[in-house]
C-alpha positions in Angstrom: 135.7 12.4 -213.5 134.7 16.0 -213.4 137.2 18.8 -213.1 135.9 21.7 -210.9 136.5 25.1 -212.4 135.7 28.5 -211.0 133.4 30.4 -213.4 135.3 33.3 -214.9 133.8 36.4 -216.6 136.2 36.1 -219.5 136.5 33.7 -222.4 137.8 34.0 -225.9 134.4 34.4 -227.6 133.2 36.9 -224.8 136.3 38.9 -225.3 135.8 39.0 -229.1 132.3 40.4 -228.5 133.3 43.0 -226.0 136.8 44.0 -227.1 136.9 47.7 -228.1 140.4 47.4 -229.6 140.5 49.2 -233.0 140.1 48.1 -235.7 139.4 44.5 -234.5 140.6 42.4 -231.6 143.9 40.6 -232.0 145.6 37.8 -230.2 149.1 36.3 -230.1 150.7 32.8 -229.9 153.7 31.9 -227.7 155.8 28.8 -227.6 157.2 27.1 -224.4 160.9 28.4 -224.1 163.7 25.8 -224.1 165.9 27.4 -221.5 166.2 30.3 -219.0 167.3 32.8 -221.7 164.3 31.8 -223.8 162.0 32.2 -220.9 163.3 35.7 -220.1 162.7 36.6 -223.8 159.2 35.2 -223.6 158.3 37.3 -220.6 159.7 40.5 -222.2 157.3 39.8 -225.1 154.5 39.1 -222.7 154.9 42.4 -221.0 155.1 44.3 -224.3 151.9 42.7 -225.6 150.2 43.2 -222.3 150.3 47.0 -223.0 148.5 46.4 -226.4 145.7 44.4 -224.7 145.2 41.4 -226.8 141.8 39.6 -226.6 143.8 36.4 -225.6 147.1 34.7 -225.8 147.8 31.1 -226.6 150.6 28.8 -225.5 151.5 26.0 -227.9 152.2 22.4 -227.1 155.1 20.3 -228.5 154.6 17.3 -230.7 153.8 14.2 -228.7 153.6 16.3 -225.5 157.3 17.1 -225.5 156.6 20.5 -223.8 153.6 19.4 -221.7 155.0 20.5 -218.3 156.4 23.8 -219.5 153.2 24.6 -221.4 151.1 23.9 -218.2 153.5 25.9 -216.0 153.8 29.0 -218.1 150.2 29.1 -219.1 149.3 29.0 -215.4 151.7 31.9 -214.8 150.1 33.9 -217.5 146.7 33.3 -215.8 148.0 34.2 -212.4 150.6 36.9 -213.0 149.3 39.0 -215.9 146.1 40.7 -217.1 146.0 38.5 -220.1 143.5 35.7 -221.0 145.6 32.6 -221.7 144.5 29.7 -223.9 146.2 26.4 -223.3 146.9 24.0 -226.2 145.9 20.4 -225.6 146.9 17.7 -228.2 145.7 14.1 -228.4 148.8 12.6 -230.0 150.9 10.4 -227.7 148.5 10.6 -224.7 146.1 8.3 -223.0 142.6 9.5 -222.0 143.8 9.4 -218.4 146.8 11.6 -219.2 144.6 14.1 -221.1 142.1 14.3 -218.2 145.0 14.9 -215.7 146.4 17.7 -217.9 143.0 19.4 -218.1 142.9 19.2 -214.3 146.3 20.8 -214.1 145.0 23.7 -216.2 141.9 24.0 -214.1 144.0 24.2 -210.9 145.9 27.1 -212.4 142.7 29.0 -213.2 142.7 28.2 -216.9 139.3 27.5 -218.5 140.1 28.3 -222.2 141.6 25.4 -224.1 142.5 25.0 -227.8 142.0 21.3 -228.6 144.1 19.8 -231.4 144.7 16.3 -232.6 148.4 17.2 -232.9 151.3 16.3 -235.1 153.4 13.1 -234.7 156.7 13.7 -232.9 159.8 13.8 -235.1 158.1 14.2 -238.4 154.9 16.4 -238.3 154.0 15.2 -241.8 154.6 11.5 -241.0 152.1 8.8 -240.2 149.7 9.6 -237.3 149.2 6.8 -234.7 146.6 6.7 -232.1 147.7 6.1 -228.5 146.3 2.6 -227.5 144.3 4.2 -224.7 143.8 7.6 -226.4 141.5 9.3 -228.9 141.6 9.3 -232.6 140.0 12.6 -233.5 140.0 16.1 -232.1 136.2 15.9 -232.0 136.5 13.2 -229.3 138.9 15.4 -227.3 136.5 18.4 -227.5 133.7 16.3 -226.0 136.0 15.0 -223.3 137.1 18.5 -222.2 133.5 19.8 -222.3 132.4 16.9 -220.1 135.1 17.6 -217.6 133.9 21.0 -216.5 133.1 24.6 -217.4 135.7 25.1 -220.2 135.6 27.2 -223.3 137.0 25.2 -226.2 138.5 26.2 -229.5 139.8 24.0 -232.4 142.0 24.3 -235.5 140.7 25.0 -239.0 142.6 24.7 -242.3 142.0 27.3 -245.0 143.7 25.1 -247.6 142.5 21.9 -246.0 144.4 19.7 -243.7 147.2 17.8 -245.5 145.7 14.5 -244.3 142.2 15.3 -245.6 141.3 13.7 -249.0 139.5 16.9 -250.1 138.1 20.2 -248.9 134.6 18.9 -248.5 135.8 16.2 -246.1 137.9 18.7 -244.2 135.0 21.0 -243.8 132.8 18.2 -242.5 135.5 17.5 -239.8 135.6 21.1 -238.8 131.8 21.3 -238.5 131.9 18.1 -236.4 134.4 19.6 -234.0 132.3 22.7 -233.6 129.1 20.7 -233.1 130.9 18.7 -230.4 131.2 21.8 -228.3 133.9 24.0 -229.7 133.0 27.7 -229.8 135.5 29.0 -232.3 138.4 27.9 -234.5 141.9 29.3 -235.2 143.2 28.7 -238.7 146.5 27.3 -239.8 148.7 30.1 -241.0 148.1 31.2 -244.6 149.3 34.0 -247.0 146.4 34.3 -249.3 143.1 35.9 -248.0 141.1 34.0 -250.6 141.8 30.7 -248.8 140.3 32.1 -245.6 137.2 33.5 -247.4 136.6 30.2 -249.1 136.9 28.3 -245.8 134.4 30.6 -244.3 132.0 30.2 -247.2 132.4 26.4 -247.2 131.6 26.1 -243.5 128.6 28.3 -243.7 127.2 26.3 -246.7 127.9 23.0 -244.9 126.4 24.0 -241.6 125.0 27.5 -241.2 124.8 27.3 -237.4 128.4 26.2 -236.9 129.4 28.5 -239.7 128.3 31.5 -237.6 131.0 30.7 -235.0 134.2 32.8 -235.2 137.0 31.7 -237.5 140.1 33.4 -236.4 142.8 33.8 -239.0 146.4 33.0 -238.0 149.2 35.3 -239.4 153.0 35.2 -239.2 155.0 38.3 -239.9 157.9 37.1 -242.0 161.3 38.1 -240.8 163.4 35.4 -242.5 162.9 33.6 -245.8 164.4 30.4 -244.3 162.2 30.5 -241.2 158.9 31.0 -243.1 159.8 28.3 -245.6 160.3 25.8 -242.8 157.1 26.9 -241.1 155.0 26.5 -244.3 156.7 23.1 -245.1 155.6 21.8 -241.6 152.0 22.7 -242.6 152.3 20.7 -245.8 151.9 23.8 -247.9 153.8 26.2 -250.1 154.2 29.9 -250.1 152.0 31.6 -252.8 154.1 32.6 -255.8 153.5 36.4 -255.5 154.6 36.3 -251.9 157.6 34.2 -252.7 158.6 36.5 -255.5 158.5 39.6 -253.2 160.6 37.8 -250.7 163.1 36.6 -253.3 163.5 40.2 -254.6 164.1 41.4 -251.1 166.6 38.6 -250.3 168.8 39.5 -253.3 171.2 37.4 -255.2 174.0 37.2 -252.7 175.2 34.1 -250.8 173.2 35.2 -247.8 169.7 36.7 -247.8 169.3 40.4 -247.1 167.6 39.9 -243.8 166.7 43.5 -243.3 165.1 43.7 -246.7 163.2 40.4 -246.2 162.0 41.6 -242.9 160.7 44.9 -244.3 158.9 43.0 -247.1 157.5 40.6 -244.5 156.1 43.3 -242.4 154.5 44.9 -245.5 153.0 41.6 -246.5 151.6 40.9 -243.1 150.1 44.4 -242.8 148.4 44.1 -246.2 147.1 40.6 -245.4 145.8 41.8 -242.0 144.1 44.9 -243.5 142.4 42.8 -246.1 141.1 40.4 -243.4 139.8 43.3 -241.4 138.0 44.7 -244.5 136.5 41.2 -245.1 135.1 41.0 -241.5 137.5 38.7 -239.8 136.6 38.6 -236.0 140.1 38.7 -234.8 143.8 38.6 -236.0 145.9 35.9 -234.4 149.7 36.4 -234.7 152.4 33.7 -234.5 155.2 35.5 -232.6 157.9 32.9 -231.9 158.2 34.7 -228.6 159.3 38.0 -230.2 157.2 41.1 -229.9 158.8 43.5 -232.4 157.6 42.3 -235.8 154.0 41.8 -234.7 154.0 45.1 -232.8 155.1 46.8 -236.0 152.3 45.3 -238.0 149.8 46.3 -235.3 151.2 49.8 -235.3 150.8 50.0 -239.0 147.1 49.0 -238.6 146.5 51.7 -236.0 146.8 49.8 -232.7 148.4 51.7 -229.8 150.0 50.6 -226.6 148.5 51.9 -223.3 149.2 51.4 -219.6 148.4 48.0 -218.1 145.5 48.2 -215.7 
């Protein structure tokens, strides 16, 4: 089966090369909304980010395909109704090869040719045991090859600055990343992190393991912290912990009362994200990828602190 796609002048890597946004290109991640109110909020954020001209925007995909239809529909609308370059997530967990091919065809029919390929987390418990679909694939590398064989798609994959929680060690994790890139992926987006050193060590490990694949863009993922509870949960789902210096700053901001001081935590979170982003820019990161949770304000504040400015949409 071959999915026909119409060649497009844009792709993630092409946009990273040509984006004149100062100081480096940036991108944002959206989630499929749960209801009409959530969808309205998403589109408000979309229009605000559109004025800042991100290099691309990505739409996530629920564990086990729980948001498959919404992901496909909204990503298609982003492609057809905005000036943005949408990247659709595609996860292997819970799907047969036939279902995965059909979803890629749905994306292609909507004019989407940029896909972020992920093995995906188990539904219910992201840190639980991972089970292959009887007619599916086991590794993201296999899914990369499938998508590339289906047509003219640009493919990205995930990378893990602190190693994937299922990998036995960092060397094995690096070998898996290199294999995904050799299979046809052109870039990777990292799992979120809060210590630049983790990103730099990942970059060095990959370059040492495979200099050719190590030259491909590794895009760091950042999340401006607006709530101590929210970021703790997000980090737990990654199987990681917040670095002690970051946690100390947030605890001081939260205060000793029965409820955290949300305004102070938010202000500290914006400062932390700005500092992290600036350090990554100084270290030569090719792009900054922001987790937005479908809100524009916090990420926009960080971008403003870094010197990005909104302009009219073409």
